[in-house]
VMD Tcl script that builds the backbone (N, CA, C; Angstrom):
set m [mol new atoms 417]
animate dup $m
set s [atomselect $m all]
$s set {name element resname resid chain x y z} {
  {N N MET 1 A 71.444 -144.173 73.753}
  {CA C MET 1 A 72.319 -145.323 73.611}
  {C C MET 1 A 73.667 -144.851 73.065}
  {N N ASN 2 A 74.723 -145.434 73.568}
  {CA C ASN 2 A 76.064 -145.078 73.141}
  {C C ASN 2 A 76.652 -146.220 72.305}
  {N N ILE 3 A 76.905 -145.962 71.045}
  {CA C ILE 3 A 77.497 -146.962 70.154}
  {C C ILE 3 A 78.979 -146.653 70.009}
  {N N THR 4 A 79.810 -147.683 70.123}
  {CA C THR 4 A 81.247 -147.508 69.936}
  {C C THR 4 A 81.769 -148.523 68.931}
  {N N ALA 5 A 82.931 -148.222 68.405}
  {CA C ALA 5 A 83.669 -149.147 67.549}
  {C C ALA 5 A 85.115 -149.124 68.015}
  {N N THR 6 A 85.747 -150.284 68.019}
  {CA C THR 6 A 87.130 -150.393 68.486}
  {C C THR 6 A 87.978 -151.111 67.450}
  {N N ARG 7 A 89.162 -150.578 67.221}
  {CA C ARG 7 A 90.134 -151.215 66.344}
  {C C ARG 7 A 91.487 -151.104 67.032}
  {N N TYR 8 A 92.314 -152.142 66.882}
  {CA C TYR 8 A 93.652 -152.054 67.461}
  {C C TYR 8 A 94.694 -152.048 66.369}
  {N N HIS 9 A 95.893 -151.606 66.760}
  {CA C HIS 9 A 97.021 -151.581 65.839}
  {C C HIS 9 A 98.285 -151.884 66.636}
  {N N ASP 10 A 99.200 -152.617 66.023}
  {CA C ASP 10 A 100.462 -152.982 66.670}
  {C C ASP 10 A 101.606 -152.154 66.107}
  {N N ILE 11 A 102.454 -151.667 67.007}
  {CA C ILE 11 A 103.675 -150.980 66.606}
  {C C ILE 11 A 104.811 -151.438 67.515}
  {N N CYS 12 A 106.018 -151.198 67.065}
  {CA C CYS 12 A 107.211 -151.408 67.878}
  {C C CYS 12 A 107.824 -150.035 68.126}
  {N N ALA 13 A 108.136 -149.746 69.365}
  {CA C ALA 13 A 108.739 -148.458 69.684}
  {C C ALA 13 A 109.549 -148.579 70.959}
  {N N GLY 14 A 110.529 -147.696 71.083}
  {CA C GLY 14 A 111.348 -147.646 72.276}
  {C C GLY 14 A 111.036 -146.404 73.085}
  {N N HIS 15 A 111.419 -146.446 74.343}
  {CA C HIS 15 A 111.244 -145.295 75.224}
  {C C HIS 15 A 112.048 -145.521 76.490}
  {N N ARG 16 A 112.005 -144.535 77.328}
  {CA C ARG 16 A 112.408 -144.706 78.714}
  {C C ARG 16 A 111.553 -143.755 79.520}
  {N N VAL 17 A 111.313 -144.123 80.752}
  {CA C VAL 17 A 110.522 -143.276 81.638}
  {C C VAL 17 A 111.526 -142.537 82.521}
  {N N TYR 18 A 111.764 -141.285 82.155}
  {CA C TYR 18 A 112.746 -140.481 82.875}
  {C C TYR 18 A 112.300 -140.291 84.327}
  {N N GLY 19 A 113.212 -140.611 85.259}
  {CA C GLY 19 A 112.920 -140.474 86.679}
  {C C GLY 19 A 112.314 -141.718 87.310}
  {N N HIS 20 A 112.081 -142.758 86.504}
  {CA C HIS 20 A 111.515 -144.008 87.038}
  {C C HIS 20 A 112.469 -144.611 88.061}
  {N N GLU 21 A 111.910 -145.239 89.077}
  {CA C GLU 21 A 112.724 -145.805 90.157}
  {C C GLU 21 A 113.234 -147.215 89.866}
  {N N GLY 22 A 112.851 -147.798 88.745}
  {CA C GLY 22 A 113.258 -149.169 88.441}
  {C C GLY 22 A 113.763 -149.324 87.018}
  {N N LYS 23 A 113.524 -150.504 86.460}
  {CA C LYS 23 A 114.036 -150.873 85.135}
  {C C LYS 23 A 113.610 -149.928 84.014}
  {N N CYS 24 A 112.439 -149.343 84.140}
  {CA C CYS 24 A 111.915 -148.496 83.053}
  {C C CYS 24 A 112.684 -147.188 82.891}
  {N N ALA 25 A 113.629 -146.915 83.798}
  {CA C ALA 25 A 114.496 -145.750 83.643}
  {C C ALA 25 A 115.524 -145.978 82.538}
  {N N HIS 26 A 115.692 -147.242 82.137}
  {CA C HIS 26 A 116.668 -147.587 81.094}
  {C C HIS 26 A 116.009 -147.544 79.717}
  {N N PHE 27 A 116.828 -147.350 78.697}
  {CA C PHE 27 A 116.330 -147.393 77.321}
  {C C PHE 27 A 115.868 -148.812 77.019}
  {N N HIS 28 A 114.663 -148.938 76.511}
  {CA C HIS 28 A 114.110 -150.256 76.172}
  {C C HIS 28 A 112.954 -150.061 75.204}
  {N N GLY 29 A 112.363 -151.143 74.758}
  {CA C GLY 29 A 111.257 -151.032 73.811}
  {C C GLY 29 A 110.173 -152.055 74.074}
  {N N HIS 30 A 109.075 -151.879 73.341}
  {CA C HIS 30 A 107.912 -152.756 73.476}
  {C C HIS 30 A 107.309 -153.038 72.105}
  {N N ASN 31 A 106.625 -154.140 72.025}
  {CA C ASN 31 A 105.713 -154.404 70.924}
  {C C ASN 31 A 104.348 -153.964 71.424}
  {N N TYR 32 A 104.021 -152.718 71.164}
  {CA C TYR 32 A 102.788 -152.130 71.673}
  {C C TYR 32 A 101.580 -152.614 70.874}
  {N N ARG 33 A 100.477 -152.806 71.560}
  {CA C ARG 33 A 99.169 -152.992 70.928}
  {C C ARG 33 A 98.313 -151.844 71.450}
  {N N ILE 34 A 97.796 -151.040 70.531}
  {CA C ILE 34 A 97.039 -149.849 70.895}
  {C C ILE 34 A 95.619 -149.973 70.371}
  {N N TYR 35 A 94.665 -149.877 71.290}
  {CA C TYR 35 A 93.237 -149.991 70.967}
  {C C TYR 35 A 92.626 -148.595 70.920}
  {N N PHE 36 A 91.961 -148.296 69.825}
  {CA C PHE 36 A 91.231 -147.048 69.655}
  {C C PHE 36 A 89.740 -147.338 69.753}
  {N N THR 37 A 89.035 -146.644 70.627}
  {CA C THR 37 A 87.578 -146.774 70.709}
  {C C THR 37 A 86.965 -145.428 70.369}
  {N N ILE 38 A 86.088 -145.450 69.380}
  {CA C ILE 38 A 85.433 -144.232 68.945}
  {C C ILE 38 A 83.942 -144.332 69.191}
  {N N SER 39 A 83.310 -143.176 69.262}
  {CA C SER 39 A 81.870 -143.103 69.471}
  {C C SER 39 A 81.308 -142.041 68.549}
  {N N GLY 40 A 80.044 -142.152 68.255}
  {CA C GLY 40 A 79.391 -141.158 67.419}
  {C C GLY 40 A 78.036 -141.655 66.978}
  {N N LEU 41 A 77.372 -140.847 66.192}
  {CA C LEU 41 A 76.079 -141.230 65.641}
  {C C LEU 41 A 76.273 -142.258 64.540}
  {N N GLN 42 A 75.356 -143.188 64.466}
  {CA C GLN 42 A 75.431 -144.204 63.423}
  {C C GLN 42 A 75.040 -143.603 62.074}
  {N N ASP 43 A 75.720 -144.058 61.023}
  {CA C ASP 43 A 75.348 -143.636 59.675}
  {C C ASP 43 A 74.199 -144.498 59.163}
  {N N ASP 44 A 73.828 -144.317 57.923}
  {CA C ASP 44 A 72.701 -145.053 57.339}
  {C C ASP 44 A 72.920 -146.563 57.329}
  {N N LEU 45 A 74.173 -146.985 57.387}
  {CA C LEU 45 A 74.482 -148.414 57.402}
  {C C LEU 45 A 74.591 -148.966 58.817}
  {N N GLY 46 A 74.527 -148.079 59.812}
  {CA C GLY 46 A 74.604 -148.515 61.209}
  {C C GLY 46 A 75.986 -148.415 61.805}
  {N N ARG 47 A 76.938 -147.822 61.084}
  {CA C ARG 47 A 78.317 -147.715 61.569}
  {C C ARG 47 A 78.540 -146.389 62.284}
  {N N VAL 48 A 79.443 -146.401 63.247}
  {CA C VAL 48 A 79.923 -145.161 63.852}
  {C C VAL 48 A 80.922 -144.534 62.891}
  {N N LEU 49 A 81.843 -145.340 62.416}
  {CA C LEU 49 A 82.837 -144.947 61.423}
  {C C LEU 49 A 83.388 -146.244 60.852}
  {N N ASP 50 A 83.544 -146.305 59.564}
  {CA C ASP 50 A 84.038 -147.532 58.957}
  {C C ASP 50 A 85.428 -147.865 59.521}
  {N N PHE 51 A 85.669 -149.151 59.751}
  {CA C PHE 51 A 86.959 -149.565 60.319}
  {C C PHE 51 A 88.134 -149.149 59.434}
  {N N SER 52 A 87.935 -149.086 58.131}
  {CA C SER 52 A 89.009 -148.659 57.235}
  {C C SER 52 A 89.367 -147.187 57.452}
  {N N VAL 53 A 88.401 -146.388 57.872}
  {CA C VAL 53 A 88.669 -144.977 58.158}
  {C C VAL 53 A 89.452 -144.856 59.473}
  {N N ILE 54 A 89.117 -145.692 60.445}
  {CA C ILE 54 A 89.896 -145.711 61.696}
  {C C ILE 54 A 91.345 -146.067 61.371}
  {N N LYS 55 A 91.529 -147.053 60.506}
  {CA C LYS 55 A 92.885 -147.436 60.093}
  {C C LYS 55 A 93.590 -146.271 59.403}
  {N N GLU 56 A 92.903 -145.659 58.456}
  {CA C GLU 56 A 93.490 -144.558 57.685}
  {C C GLU 56 A 93.885 -143.385 58.576}
  {N N LYS 57 A 93.032 -143.054 59.523}
  {CA C LYS 57 A 93.254 -141.856 60.326}
  {C C LYS 57 A 94.141 -142.099 61.548}
  {N N LEU 58 A 93.879 -143.162 62.291}
  {CA C LEU 58 A 94.561 -143.363 63.568}
  {C C LEU 58 A 95.707 -144.374 63.489}
  {N N CYS 59 A 95.453 -145.515 62.872}
  {CA C CYS 59 A 96.519 -146.521 62.770}
  {C C CYS 59 A 97.661 -146.002 61.907}
  {N N ASN 60 A 97.331 -145.333 60.820}
  {CA C ASN 60 A 98.385 -144.781 59.968}
  {C C ASN 60 A 99.155 -143.674 60.671}
  {N N TRP 61 A 98.481 -142.923 61.554}
  {CA C TRP 61 A 99.202 -141.915 62.340}
  {C C TRP 61 A 100.275 -142.597 63.186}
  {N N LEU 62 A 99.913 -143.694 63.831}
  {CA C LEU 62 A 100.893 -144.443 64.629}
  {C C LEU 62 A 102.061 -144.900 63.768}
  {N N GLU 63 A 101.751 -145.460 62.607}
  {CA C GLU 63 A 102.799 -145.953 61.693}
  {C C GLU 63 A 103.755 -144.836 61.296}
  {N N GLN 64 A 103.224 -143.693 60.977}
  {CA C GLN 64 A 104.045 -142.585 60.488}
  {C C GLN 64 A 104.819 -141.879 61.593}
  {N N ASN 65 A 104.283 -141.888 62.811}
  {CA C ASN 65 A 104.875 -141.064 63.864}
  {C C ASN 65 A 105.601 -141.817 64.972}
  {N N TRP 66 A 105.132 -143.002 65.347}
  {CA C TRP 66 A 105.724 -143.698 66.484}
  {C C TRP 66 A 106.310 -145.066 66.151}
  {N N ASP 67 A 105.898 -145.712 65.086}
  {CA C ASP 67 A 106.375 -147.060 64.813}
  {C C ASP 67 A 107.869 -147.063 64.487}
  {N N HIS 68 A 108.599 -147.943 65.145}
  {CA C HIS 68 A 110.042 -148.067 64.990}
  {C C HIS 68 A 110.765 -146.742 65.257}
  {N N LYS 69 A 110.257 -146.025 66.245}
  {CA C LYS 69 A 110.869 -144.775 66.698}
  {C C LYS 69 A 111.194 -144.915 68.178}
  {N N PHE 70 A 111.930 -143.937 68.690}
  {CA C PHE 70 A 112.266 -143.909 70.104}
  {C C PHE 70 A 111.682 -142.641 70.704}
  {N N LEU 71 A 110.803 -142.796 71.690}
  {CA C LEU 71 A 110.112 -141.672 72.309}
  {C C LEU 71 A 110.835 -141.222 73.571}
  {N N LEU 72 A 111.184 -139.943 73.586}
  {CA C LEU 72 A 111.790 -139.348 74.773}
  {C C LEU 72 A 111.036 -138.081 75.137}
  {N N TRP 73 A 110.856 -137.879 76.430}
  {CA C TRP 73 A 110.211 -136.686 76.964}
  {C C TRP 73 A 111.086 -135.471 76.678}
  {N N GLU 74 A 110.471 -134.368 76.333}
  {CA C GLU 74 A 111.206 -133.144 76.003}
  {C C GLU 74 A 112.097 -132.666 77.148}
  {N N ASN 75 A 111.858 -133.098 78.380}
  {CA C ASN 75 A 112.685 -132.720 79.526}
  {C C ASN 75 A 113.765 -133.752 79.858}
  {N N ASP 76 A 113.876 -134.792 79.049}
  {CA C ASP 76 A 114.870 -135.839 79.298}
  {C C ASP 76 A 116.252 -135.314 78.902}
  {N N PRO 77 A 117.224 -135.339 79.807}
  {CA C PRO 77 A 118.550 -134.824 79.488}
  {C C PRO 77 A 119.313 -135.657 78.446}
  {N N ALA 78 A 118.810 -136.816 78.085}
  {CA C ALA 78 A 119.503 -137.666 77.107}
  {C C ALA 78 A 119.186 -137.295 75.664}
  {N N ILE 79 A 118.321 -136.322 75.445}
  {CA C ILE 79 A 117.898 -135.996 74.079}
  {C C ILE 79 A 119.075 -135.641 73.182}
  {N N GLU 80 A 119.928 -134.764 73.612}
  {CA C GLU 80 A 121.046 -134.334 72.750}
  {C C GLU 80 A 121.981 -135.497 72.416}
  {N N SER 81 A 122.259 -136.344 73.387}
  {CA C SER 81 A 123.091 -137.519 73.126}
  {C C SER 81 A 122.407 -138.466 72.153}
  {N N PHE 82 A 121.115 -138.660 72.319}
  {CA C PHE 82 A 120.374 -139.563 71.445}
  {C C PHE 82 A 120.329 -139.032 70.024}
  {N N LYS 83 A 120.217 -137.719 69.870}
  {CA C LYS 83 A 120.212 -137.120 68.527}
  {C C LYS 83 A 121.490 -137.456 67.769}
  {N N LYS 84 A 122.600 -137.529 68.477}
  {CA C LYS 84 A 123.878 -137.860 67.839}
  {C C LYS 84 A 123.904 -139.307 67.349}
  {N N ILE 85 A 123.160 -140.164 68.017}
  {CA C ILE 85 A 123.114 -141.587 67.652}
  {C C ILE 85 A 122.121 -141.836 66.537}
  {N N ASP 86 A 120.906 -141.285 66.657}
  {CA C ASP 86 A 119.847 -141.565 65.676}
  {C C ASP 86 A 118.791 -140.466 65.698}
  {N N ALA 87 A 119.130 -139.310 65.155}
  {CA C ALA 87 A 118.200 -138.173 65.168}
  {C C ALA 87 A 116.911 -138.490 64.415}
  {N N GLU 88 A 117.019 -139.237 63.342}
  {CA C GLU 88 A 115.836 -139.562 62.540}
  {C C GLU 88 A 114.868 -140.485 63.273}
  {N N GLY 89 A 115.395 -141.316 64.149}
  {CA C GLY 89 A 114.559 -142.262 64.880}
  {C C GLY 89 A 114.012 -141.724 66.191}
  {N N LEU 90 A 114.378 -140.503 66.529}
  {CA C LEU 90 A 113.956 -139.909 67.803}
  {C C LEU 90 A 112.667 -139.116 67.636}
  {N N VAL 91 A 111.727 -139.329 68.550}
  {CA C VAL 91 A 110.518 -138.515 68.629}
  {C C VAL 91 A 110.500 -137.885 70.020}
  {N N VAL 92 A 110.601 -136.579 70.050}
  {CA C VAL 92 A 110.555 -135.844 71.309}
  {C C VAL 92 A 109.090 -135.521 71.583}
  {N N VAL 93 A 108.603 -135.986 72.726}
  {CA C VAL 93 A 107.187 -135.824 73.065}
  {C C VAL 93 A 107.042 -134.898 74.272}
  {N N PRO 94 A 105.870 -134.240 74.389}
  {CA C PRO 94 A 105.664 -133.285 75.484}
  {C C PRO 94 A 105.217 -133.936 76.790}
  {N N PHE 95 A 105.507 -135.216 76.951}
  {CA C PHE 95 A 105.093 -135.950 78.148}
  {C C PHE 95 A 106.107 -137.053 78.404}
  {N N ASN 96 A 106.241 -137.458 79.655}
  {CA C ASN 96 A 107.075 -138.609 79.973}
  {C C ASN 96 A 106.369 -139.835 79.375}
  {N N PRO 97 A 107.009 -140.616 78.492}
  {CA C PRO 97 A 106.305 -141.628 77.707}
  {C C PRO 97 A 105.928 -142.908 78.457}
  {N N THR 98 A 105.095 -142.736 79.470}
  {CA C THR 98 A 104.470 -143.887 80.110}
  {C C THR 98 A 103.293 -144.318 79.235}
  {N N ALA 99 A 102.818 -145.525 79.431}
  {CA C ALA 99 A 101.642 -145.985 78.686}
  {C C ALA 99 A 100.437 -145.093 78.971}
  {N N GLU 100 A 100.318 -144.650 80.222}
  {CA C GLU 100 A 99.207 -143.780 80.600}
  {C C GLU 100 A 99.248 -142.460 79.836}
  {N N ASN 101 A 100.425 -141.846 79.805}
  {CA C ASN 101 A 100.568 -140.563 79.117}
  {C C ASN 101 A 100.417 -140.710 77.602}
  {N N MET 102 A 100.875 -141.816 77.062}
  {CA C MET 102 A 100.702 -142.065 75.630}
  {C C MET 102 A 99.218 -142.162 75.293}
  {N N ALA 103 A 98.468 -142.896 76.104}
  {CA C ALA 103 A 97.028 -143.051 75.869}
  {C C ALA 103 A 96.326 -141.695 75.935}
  {N N LYS 104 A 96.655 -140.909 76.930}
  {CA C LYS 104 A 96.037 -139.590 77.089}
  {C C LYS 104 A 96.337 -138.698 75.880}
  {N N TYR 105 A 97.576 -138.684 75.449}
  {CA C TYR 105 A 97.981 -137.874 74.291}
  {C C TYR 105 A 97.235 -138.307 73.027}
  {N N LEU 106 A 97.103 -139.594 72.845}
  {CA C LEU 106 A 96.402 -140.080 71.660}
  {C C LEU 106 A 94.943 -139.631 71.659}
  {N N VAL 107 A 94.294 -139.655 72.804}
  {CA C VAL 107 A 92.894 -139.211 72.873}
  {C C VAL 107 A 92.797 -137.694 72.731}
  {N N GLU 108 A 93.570 -136.970 73.531}
  {CA C GLU 108 A 93.389 -135.514 73.624}
  {C C GLU 108 A 94.009 -134.726 72.476}
  {N N GLN 109 A 95.004 -135.283 71.813}
  {CA C GLN 109 A 95.657 -134.549 70.727}
  {C C GLN 109 A 95.419 -135.214 69.367}
  {N N VAL 110 A 95.879 -136.433 69.244}
  {CA C VAL 110 A 95.828 -137.113 67.952}
  {C C VAL 110 A 94.392 -137.360 67.504}
  {N N GLY 111 A 93.571 -137.884 68.389}
  {CA C GLY 111 A 92.186 -138.171 68.029}
  {C C GLY 111 A 91.429 -136.943 67.582}
  {N N ILE 112 A 91.608 -135.861 68.313}
  {CA C ILE 112 A 90.920 -134.617 67.961}
  {C C ILE 112 A 91.356 -134.142 66.582}
  {N N ASN 113 A 92.653 -134.150 66.329}
  {CA C ASN 113 A 93.165 -133.674 65.043}
  {C C ASN 113 A 92.800 -134.602 63.891}
  {N N GLU 114 A 92.995 -135.886 64.079}
  {CA C GLU 114 A 92.817 -136.831 62.980}
  {C C GLU 114 A 91.359 -137.092 62.631}
  {N N LEU 115 A 90.465 -136.951 63.585}
  {CA C LEU 115 A 89.041 -137.231 63.327}
  {C C LEU 115 A 88.209 -135.964 63.152}
  {N N SER 116 A 88.859 -134.826 63.027}
  {CA C SER 116 A 88.128 -133.560 62.966}
  {C C SER 116 A 87.176 -133.464 61.776}
  {N N ASP 117 A 87.438 -134.192 60.715}
  {CA C ASP 117 A 86.570 -134.135 59.536}
  {C C ASP 117 A 85.559 -135.282 59.492}
  {N N THR 118 A 85.332 -135.917 60.640}
  {CA C THR 118 A 84.352 -137.004 60.722}
  {C C THR 118 A 83.292 -136.632 61.757}
  {N N ASN 119 A 82.293 -137.467 61.880}
  {CA C ASN 119 A 81.271 -137.275 62.917}
  {C C ASN 119 A 81.556 -138.143 64.135}
  {N N ALA 120 A 82.745 -138.710 64.190}
  {CA C ALA 120 A 83.108 -139.610 65.282}
  {C C ALA 120 A 84.109 -138.932 66.213}
  {N N GLU 121 A 84.203 -139.467 67.422}
  {CA C GLU 121 A 85.118 -138.936 68.431}
  {C C GLU 121 A 85.888 -140.093 69.057}
  {N N LEU 122 A 87.192 -139.919 69.192}
  {CA C LEU 122 A 88.003 -140.902 69.903}
  {C C LEU 122 A 87.748 -140.700 71.388}
  {N N ILE 123 A 87.162 -141.702 72.028}
  {CA C ILE 123 A 86.785 -141.542 73.437}
  {C C ILE 123 A 87.675 -142.330 74.391}
  {N N SER 124 A 88.414 -143.321 73.859}
  {CA C SER 124 A 89.241 -144.136 74.742}
  {C C SER 124 A 90.390 -144.756 73.961}
  {N N VAL 125 A 91.524 -144.861 74.632}
  {CA C VAL 125 A 92.689 -145.554 74.081}
  {C C VAL 125 A 93.252 -146.448 75.173}
  {N N VAL 126 A 93.572 -147.666 74.791}
  {CA C VAL 126 A 94.296 -148.588 75.660}
  {C C VAL 126 A 95.662 -148.810 75.022}
  {N N VAL 127 A 96.709 -148.612 75.800}
  {CA C VAL 127 A 98.077 -148.861 75.342}
  {C C VAL 127 A 98.580 -150.079 76.094}
  {N N GLU 128 A 98.777 -151.150 75.363}
  {CA C GLU 128 A 99.269 -152.402 75.929}
  {C C GLU 128 A 100.773 -152.483 75.669}
  {N N GLU 129 A 101.553 -152.470 76.747}
  {CA C GLU 129 A 103.005 -152.607 76.605}
  {C C GLU 129 A 103.406 -154.070 76.452}
  {N N THR 130 A 102.742 -154.902 77.205}
  {CA C THR 130 A 102.930 -156.350 77.124}
  {C C THR 130 A 101.539 -156.975 77.233}
  {N N ARG 131 A 101.461 -158.283 77.080}
  {CA C ARG 131 A 100.155 -158.928 77.234}
  {C C ARG 131 A 99.643 -158.846 78.665}
  {N N LYS 132 A 100.544 -158.562 79.607}
  {CA C LYS 132 A 100.165 -158.476 81.013}
  {C C LYS 132 A 99.939 -157.059 81.509}
  {N N CYS 133 A 100.421 -156.066 80.769}
  {CA C CYS 133 A 100.422 -154.693 81.291}
  {C C CYS 133 A 99.864 -153.711 80.274}
  {N N SER 134 A 98.842 -152.978 80.693}
  {CA C SER 134 A 98.266 -151.957 79.826}
  {C C SER 134 A 97.771 -150.796 80.673}
  {N N ALA 135 A 97.581 -149.665 79.996}
  {CA C ALA 135 A 97.013 -148.483 80.625}
  {C C ALA 135 A 95.999 -147.900 79.667}
  {N N SER 136 A 94.975 -147.244 80.228}
  {CA C SER 136 A 93.942 -146.682 79.357}
  {C C SER 136 A 93.625 -145.259 79.780}
  {N N TYR 137 A 93.104 -144.531 78.823}
  {CA C TYR 137 A 92.609 -143.177 79.071}
  {C C TYR 137 A 91.257 -143.071 78.387}
  {N N THR 138 A 90.255 -142.629 79.141}
  {CA C THR 138 A 88.913 -142.470 78.603}
  {C C THR 138 A 88.454 -141.046 78.860}
  {N N LYS 139 A 87.910 -140.444 77.827}
  {CA C LYS 139 A 87.382 -139.075 77.943}
  {C C LYS 139 A 86.209 -139.052 78.878}
}
mol reanalyze $m
mol bondsrecalc $m
mol representation Tube
mol addrep $m
């Protein structure tokens, strides 16, 4: 049997999808809702991982790294110009910041690092850009 636990967290962040053929090529932002789903063996109380630990490890990572920041792909030619405007608010990421790529990065990089001292594994992330549009990545 596979037991999972899911917690979501809301952040505000800006981005642009470099090379996009439409509106997303422009600088813009979203009120993101990000769902973390973890799996693992149940503890003596029946939990995979306490929800407060998910908050401490994953939601706080979002707050510290992406909330109220602007995400640009490391290959985006606007990086140097953006640094002149708001270097502190810029986060250069190793992927074009689509919802799909954000979800994948959170599972494959952040989840592995942040949950390494637990018995749980981040197996899925859903990144909701709007109430109508989301992307997910599942291990």
